[in-house]
VOTIBA-341684 format. One record per residue: z, y, x of N, C-alpha, C, O, CB in turn. Coordinates in steps of 0.2 Angstrom, whole numbers, plus 5000, padded with zeros to 4 digits. Glycine has a CB too. Layout:
<mivos>
ZYXZYXZYXZYXZYX/...
</mivos>
This chain:
<mivos>
497549875133496949895126496749925129497149955133496949935120/495749925129495349965132495650045129495750065124494649955129/495650075136495750155135495050195136494650205141496250175141/494950205130494250225128494150285132493550285134494050245121/494550335134494450395137494250385146493850405150495050435136/494550335145494450315153493850275154493350275158495050255156/493850225149493150215148492350255149491750245151493250185144/492650315143492150365143492050425149491550465150492350395138/492750415154492650475159492150425166491650445169493750505163/492450345165491950315169491350315168491050305174492050275170/490850315162490150315160489950385163489450385167489950315152/490250445163490250495163490050495169489450515170490650535160/490550485175490350495181489850445184489550465189490850515184/489750375182489050335183488650355180488150335183488950275181/488650395176487950415173487750505179487350515183488050425163/488250535177487950585185488050565192487850605196488450675185/488250515195488050495199487450465200487450445206488250465199/486950455196486350415194485950455195485350445196486350385188/486250525193485850585190485350575184484750575185485350605195/485650565179485350555174485450595169485950555167485450495173/485450635165485650655157486050605153486150545154485050665154/486450645147486350585142485850575138485850535134486750565138/485250615139484550585134484350535139484350475137483750645133/484350545145483850495147484250425150483950395154483250535152/485050405147485350355147484950325140484550285140486050365148/485250365136485050335130484450325129484450285124485150365125/483950345130483050305131483350255135483550215130482350345135/483450235138483550185145483950115141483850055142484150225153/484450145135484750095131484450075125484450025122485350115131/484050125124483850125117484250155111484350105108483850045116/484550195108485050205107485050295108484650325112485550155111/485650345104485450365100485950455106486550455106485550335092/485550485109485950515113486950545111487550545114485450575115/486750555105487350575101488050485104488550485107487050585090/487750445102488150375105488350385113488750355115487550295104/488050415116488150435122488650465124489050455128487650465125/488550515120489050595119489650545117490150545121488650665112/489650505111490550495109490850445115491350435117490750455100/490350405116490750365124491150415128491750405130490050335130/490650465130490950505136491550565134491650615138490350525139/491750555130492150585125492750545124493250565123491850595119/492550495124493050455121493150425114493450375113493550495122/492750455110492850425104492750365101493050345096492650445101/492350325104491750265102491850235109491950265115490850295099/491750175108491650115113490850075113490650035109492150065111/490550085119489950045119489849975115490449945115489750035125/489249945111489349895109489349835114489049835120489049895104/489749805111489849745118489049715121488949695126490449655114/488449725114487949685119487449745123486949745126487349635113/487849805122487449845128487949845134487749885139487249925126/488649815135488849815140488549805146488549845150489349795139/488349755147487949705153487149745155486749745160487949615149/487049775150486349815151486649885155486349905161486049835142/487149915153487549975155487549965160487049975164488149985153/488249925163488349885169487949885174488049925179488349825168/487349835175486749845177486249895178485849895182486449815176/486449955174485950025175486250055180485850075184485850085168/486950075182487350075187487750035192488250055196487650095185/487249975193487549925196488249885199488449865205487249935198/488549905193489049885196489349815189489049785185489549965197/490049805191490049755185490449785180490749845180490349675188/490449725174490749755166491549765168491849805165490549675159/491749735172492449725174492549815177493049845176492549655181/492049845180492249895185492149965180492350025181491749895193/491649935175491449975170492049995165492150055163490949945167/492349945163493049965159493449945164493549885164493249915151/493749995170494150015173494649955172495249955171494350075171/494049885175494749835175495349835171495949855173495049825180/495149815167495649805161495649745161495149705161495549835154/496349735161496449655159496149625154496049565155497149645156/495849645149495649595142494749595148494349545148495549665130/494749645151493849615154493649575157493049565158493449645157/494249515160494149465160493849415155493349375156494449445162/494149405150494249385142493349405139493049355137494849455137/492949475141492549505139491849475140491349455137492549545141/492149495150491649455152491349375152490749355153491749475156/492049345149491949275149491549245140491449195138492749235151/491449305136491149295131490349305131489949265129491549335126/490249365135489849375136489449315139488849315138490049425137/489649275143489249225148489349185144489449135147489349205157/489549185138489749115133490149045140489848995141488649075128/490749075142490949035145491749045144492149035148490649035151/491749055136492549045134493049015136493649035139492549025130/492748925135493148875136493548865140494148835140492848835136/493048905147493248875154493348945157493448935163492648835159/493549005154494149055156494749035152495349025155493949145153/494649015145495348985142495648935147496248945149495348935135/495248885151495548845153495948855159496448815161495148795153/495748895161496048935166496748995167497049005172495648955165/496649025160497049085159497349085153497049055148496649155161/498049105152498149075146498349155144498649195147498849005147/498149165138497949255133498449235126498649175124496649265129/498649305124499049295118498449345113497949365114499949325120/498849345107498649365101498349445104497749465104499249365095/498849485105498949535105498449555112498449615114499549535104/498149505115497549525121496949525116496649565114497449475128/496949455114496149445109496249515105495649555105496149375102/496849545101496549595097496449675099496249725096496949605091/496549655106496249715108495449715109494949755108496649735116/495549665111494649635111494049645106493549665106494549565110/494449615101494149595094493549665092492949655089494949595088/494049735093493449765088492849765093492349765090493749845084/492749775099492149775100491749705102491449705107492149835103/491949645097491749595099491349595090491449635086492349535103/490949535090490549525086491049465081491449435084489949505088/491049465074491249415070491449345074492049325075490749405065/490849325075490649235078491149255086491649215088489349225081/490949295088491149305096492149275093492349225094490949415099/492349325090492949335088493449265084494049255084492749385083/492849235083493049185079493249135086493749125088492349155073/492549125090492649055094492949075098493149025101492149025098/493349145102493949135106494449125103494849105107494149185110/494649125096495349105091495349045091495749015094495449125084/494648995087494448925088494848915094495248875093493848915088/494748935101494648875107495448895109495748855112493948885114/495848975107496548985109497048935105497548905107496649055107/496548945098497148895093497448965088497649015089497948845098/497448945083497648985078498348995077498648945075497448975073/498649045079499349065076499549025069499149015064499349145074/500248985069500448965064500949025058500849025052500848925066/501249065063501649115060501349165057501149205062501949145063/501249205050500849245048501149305052500649335053500849255040/501549335054501749385059501249375064501049435066502449385061/501049325067500849335072500249345072499949365077500949295075/499749345065499349345063499049415061498449415059499549305061/499449455062499349515058499049565063498849605059500049545054/498949575067498349585073497649565074497149605076498449565078/497549495071496949475070496649465063496149445061496849435074/497049485061496749485051496049505051495549465051497049565046/496049565053495449605050494949575055494349585053495549705051/494949545059494549485063494149445060493549435061494949445065/494749405056494549335052494349345047494349395044495049295051/494149285046493649245038494249255033494849275035493349145038/494149235028494649225023494749125023495149085020494449275014/494349095027493949035025494748995033494848935034492649025026/494949045036495549025039496149065037496649025036495549035047/496249115035496749145033497049105025497649085025496449215033/496749105021496649075015497349015015497849015012495849035015/497048975019497448915019498048925025498448875026496848845020/498148965030498648975033499249015027499849005027498449005040/498949045024499449105019499549055014500149075012499149185015/499449005010499848995008500148915009500348875005499549015003/500048905017500448855020501048885023501548855024500048815026/500948945024501648975026502149005021502749025021501549025031/501549015013502049025009502448975005502948995003501849065004/502248905004502448865004503248825009503748795007501848845006/503048865014503748835018504048905018504448905023503648805027/504048945015504549035015504349065019504849095022505349035015/503649065022503549105030503349175025502749175022502749065036/503549235024503249295021503249345026502949395025503549315015/503549335031503449375036502649405037502249355038503749335042/502549445037501749495041501349465036500849435038501349475050/501449465028500949435023500649495020500049495018501349385017/501149545019501049615017500549625023499949645021501949655016/500449625030500249685034499349635034498849655037500749715044/499349575032498749505030498449515021497949495020499249405032/498749535017498549525011497949575010497649555005498949535007/497649635013496949645011496349615013495849625011496849695013/496649555019495949525020496049455019495649415022495649525028/496649435012496649385008496149365004495649405003497049385006/496049325000495549334994496249334988496849324988494849244992/495749364984496449384978496749314975497349304975496149444971/496449274973496649204971496949194973497349154969496349164972/497249204980497649164985498449214983498849184980497349174994/498449254983498649304981499049284974499549264973498049364980/498649294969498949274961499049224961499449214956498549274956/498949174966499449104965500049124968500549084966499149024969/500249164973500949184974501349204970501949194969501149214978/500749254965501449314962501349274957501149324954501449414961/501249214953501249184947501749124950501949104944500549174944/501949094955502549054957503049064958503449024959502449034960/503149164960503749184959504249204956504749234957503749194962/503949184949504649184943505049164945504949114949504649154937/505749174943506349144944506649124951507149094953506349084941/506249164956506349174963506649224964506149264963505949174967/507149264965507249344965507049334972506449324972508149394963/507249334977507049344986506249354985505949404985507349264993/505849294983505249294984505049354979504749394982504949234982/505049364975504849414970504749484974504249514975505349424963/505649494976505649554980505249564988505049614992506549554980/505149514988504449504995503649524994503249544998504349424998/503649504987503049514984502749584981502249614981503049464979/503249594980503149694977502849724981502549764978503749744977/502849724988502149754992501449714991500949734993502249755000/501449674990500749644984500649654982500049644982500549614981/500849704975500749724970499849744971499449704968501349784969/499649794974499049814975498449784975497849794974499049834979/498849724978498049654979498149614977497849564978497749614985/498649614972498649554964498249594960498349654959499349534960/497849534957497349534949497949564944498449544943497249434946/497649644940497849664935498149614929498749624927497349694934/497749564928497949514924498349474925498749454920497549474923/498549454932499149414932499749484934500349454934499049344939/499749534934500249564937500549594929501049624929499949614943/500149574924500449594916500749524915501349524914499849614909/500449484916500549394912501449404918501949394915499649294916/501449424925502049434928502649474926503249464927501849454935/502349524924502849584920503349554915503949544915502349624915/502749534909502849514904503549464903503949464899502349494903/503349404908503849344910504549364913505049344911503449294918/504449434917504949434920505449484917505949494920504849444927/505349514910505749554907505849484901506449484899505249644904/505549444899505749374895506349324899506649274897505049324894/506349344903506849304906507449324912507749294916506549244909/507249384910508049424911507949464916508349504916508649374913/507349474922507349514928507049564927506649584931507049494933/507249614920506949694920506749744925506249784925507449744916/507349724932507449764937506849764940506449814941507949754940/506549684942506049674946505249694941504649674942506249584949/505549724936504549734934504549814938504049834940504349734922/505149854937504949934940504649944947504249984949505749994941/504749904951504149904957503449894957503049924961504249854960/503449854951502749844950502349874946501749864947502549784947/502649924941502449964935501850004938501349994935503050024932/501750044943501150064944500550044944500050074944501050084948/500549974943500149914943499949874937499349854937500249864946/500349874933500249854927499949894922499949954923500749844926/499549864916499249914914499549944906499949914903498649884915/499249994903499750034901499849984894500449984892499450114899/499449944891499749914885500249864885500549854880499449894882/500449834892500849784894501649844894502149844891500449754904/501349884898501949944899502349944893502849914892501750024900/501949984888502150004882502649944877503049954872501650034879/502349884879502749824877503349824879503849804875502549774879/503249844887504149814889504549864887505149844886504349804897/504349934887504750004885504949964878505549944877504150094884/504549944873504849944867505449894869505949894866504449934860/505349834873505749784873506349794876506749754875505349724875/506449844880506949874884507349934877507949954876506349914892/506849954874507449984870507749964865508149994863507350014867/507349904863507649844858508349834860508849844856507249774856/508349804866509049774871509449834873509949834877508749734879/509249904870509649974872509749984880510050034882510449974869/509249914885509249934889508749984894508249974897509349894889/509150054894508950124894508950134903508550184905509650164891/509350074907509050114915508450084917508250104922509650094922/508150024913507649994913507150044912506750064917507549964908/507250064904506750094901506650174907506150214907506850104892/507150184910507150244913506550244919506150274921507750264915/506950164922506150184926505550164927505150164933506150194931/505450134920504650134921504350174914503850154911504350024920/504750234912504650294909503850314913503350284910505450344910/503650344919503050384923502450334920501950354920503150374933/502550264918501950224917501950204910501450164909502050164921/502550224903502350224898501950274893502050334893502850214898/501550254890501150314885501650344883502250324884500650284878/501550414880502050484879501950474872502250514869501850564884/501650434867501850434862502250374862502750394859501350434859/502250314863502850274864503350284865503750274861502750244866/503650324872504150344874504350384868504950374866504050364880/504050434866504150464860504550464855505050504853503750464858/504150394851504450364845504950324849505150284844503950324841/505050314852505650254853506450294856506950254857505250184861/506350384858506850394858507050424854507650424854506850404862/506850444851506850484843507250414840507750424837505950514838/507050374840507250304835507950294837508350284833506750224837/508050294844508550264849508950344846509550314844508350264860/509050404845509350454847509650434838510250454836508950534851/509250394833509450414826509950344825510250324821508750434819/509850314830510150254829510950254834511450204833509450194830/511050304838511650324840511750334847512150374849512150284839/511150304851510950324859510650414859510250444857510150254863/511150444863511050494863511150534872510650554875511550524857/511650534876511550564880511250504886511050524892512150584881/511250444884510850394889510150394888509750364892511050314887/509850454882509150454882508850524886508250544886508750454875/509350564889509450634893508850624898508350654898510150644897/508950554901508350534908507750554907507450594910508250464910/507550514900506750534897506650584896506150584892506550504891/506850644897506650704895505950714898505450724895507050754897/506050714905505450724907504750714906504250734907505450714912/504850654902504250624901504050624892503450604890504350554905/504450634888504050664882503850714881503850754886504250674878/503550724874503150794873503750834873504350814874502650794864/503550924870503650954868503850944862504350974859503350974869/503550914858503650904850504350854849504850864845502950844845/504350814853504950754853505350794855505950794853504850684856/505150824861505950874864506350924859506850944859505650934872/505850934855506051004850506550964844507050994843505151034846/506350894841506550884836507050834839507550814836506150864831/507150814845507950794848508450854849509050844849507950754856/508050904850508750974851508950974844509450954842508651054853/508450994839508650984831509250954830509750974828508150934828/508850864833509450824829510350844834510950844833509250704829/510050854839510650874844511450934839512050934838510050924852/511050984839511151044835511551034829512051064828510551064833/511250994824511350974817512050934818512550934815510650924815/511950894822512550844822513350864829513850824831512150754825/513050934831513550974833513650924841514150894841514150994827/513250914845513250864850513150914856512750894861512650804849/513250964857513251004863513050974870512550984873513951044864/513450924873513450884879512550874880512150894885513950794878/512350844874511450814874511050874874510650894878511050754867/511250904870510750984869510851014875510451064875510951034863/511351004881511151064886510951034891510751074895511651104889/510850934892510550914894509850914896509450904901510650884892/509750924888508950934885508651024887508051054886509050914875/509051034888509151124890508451124896507851144894510151134895/508551114901507951134905507151094904506751094908508251104912/507151064896506551044897506351094888506051054884506450954899/506551134886506551154880506051204882505951224888507251164877/505551234876505351294879505851344875506251334871504551294878/505451394878506051464877505951484869506451524868505751554882/505551464865505451464858506151444855506551474851504851424855/506151374857506551334853507351364854507751384851506451244856/507451354863507951364865508251444859508851454856507851384874/507651474860507951544857508251544849508651574847507251604856/507851484847508151474839508651434840509051454836507651434833/508751394843509451374844509951394843510451384839509551364847/509751444850510451484852510351544845510451594848510551534862/510251554840510151594837510851594833511251644833509551584835/510851534829511651524824512151514832512751514830511751434816/512151504836512751514840513051594843513551624844512651464845/512351624844512451694845512851744836513251784837511551734848/512651714831512751754827513751704825514151754827512051764822/513851674824514451614824514751664831515151634833514251504824/514651704835515051734840515051774839515651794839515151744844/514651824837514651874833515151894827515351944825514051884831/515151844824515651844817516451824817516851854813515351784811/516651784823517151784824517351804832517551754836517351744821/517451854833517451874841518051854843518151834849517451954842/518751844838519251824842519151734844519451704848519951854839/518851694839518651644842518451634850518551584854518351624838/517951684851517351694855517751734862517551734868516651744850/518251754859518751784866519151724869519151714875519551854862/519451684864519851624863519551564868519951534872519851604853/518651564868518551514870518351514879518151474882518151494866/518351584880518351624886518951584894518951614899518551704883/
</mivos>
């Protein structure tokens, strides 16, 4: 890969050798002196269109300007419109093209890739993905997915059409391994598709696969899924999606479930419940003598509620000192 600091140092040395200021060099190239300063500090590279002009100004080749980097030969062939000739005499890989791509125009990158042949494996395409068009990436992703090749798909996803990713997601229901591979793609899939996918997963018995998708599913659908989990007493899954469910829905489900006899299972939901719901749950636990459940809720109760709940216990302790000593 081109070493921007080394290229910048070379430009700096050649400019000084030519007895030119940064401003003078900038004027000769028709650019700002800040651009020249950035080159020399190694924070950016000259635009490809400026390289021949810059090399001519200093009386050197583009290769010399770039420090005789291995990629400079390919770059020279692009500048001279001799890509086909160069590739017929040199074998280059994806990494070499990817290193050069940031300073090439999109059409130039496309020409190089077309001449060398587009890699068929998604993992090989990852370095080039930011520089290729969707008309190339979309068909390759669909073909690879049909063949079960998902390696590299996450790295390519930001550059692939959403419609393609939506189709892959919709076809994944019932295929556990594919679903797990697609979890990381959720940020790039349409909300409507994710909503439908989450509902189908819950309905077809894959509730645990909903949890990784939860941050990207709409709140109304998450509320619906929470209702479904509570109906089946699937509290492990309800806990997993709780951060993404409306507080009002969680409050109601928690209170209803406790009244049905599910107590200790709901302690894990306490961090996501409102103060009012927690107070009601604590009062129910106290009324039922369920001190284990009450202890689980205690860290999330207000000081006022704790004091009110502790008062009867304090009075009992004072009224029955013998019992108090025996309990120690």
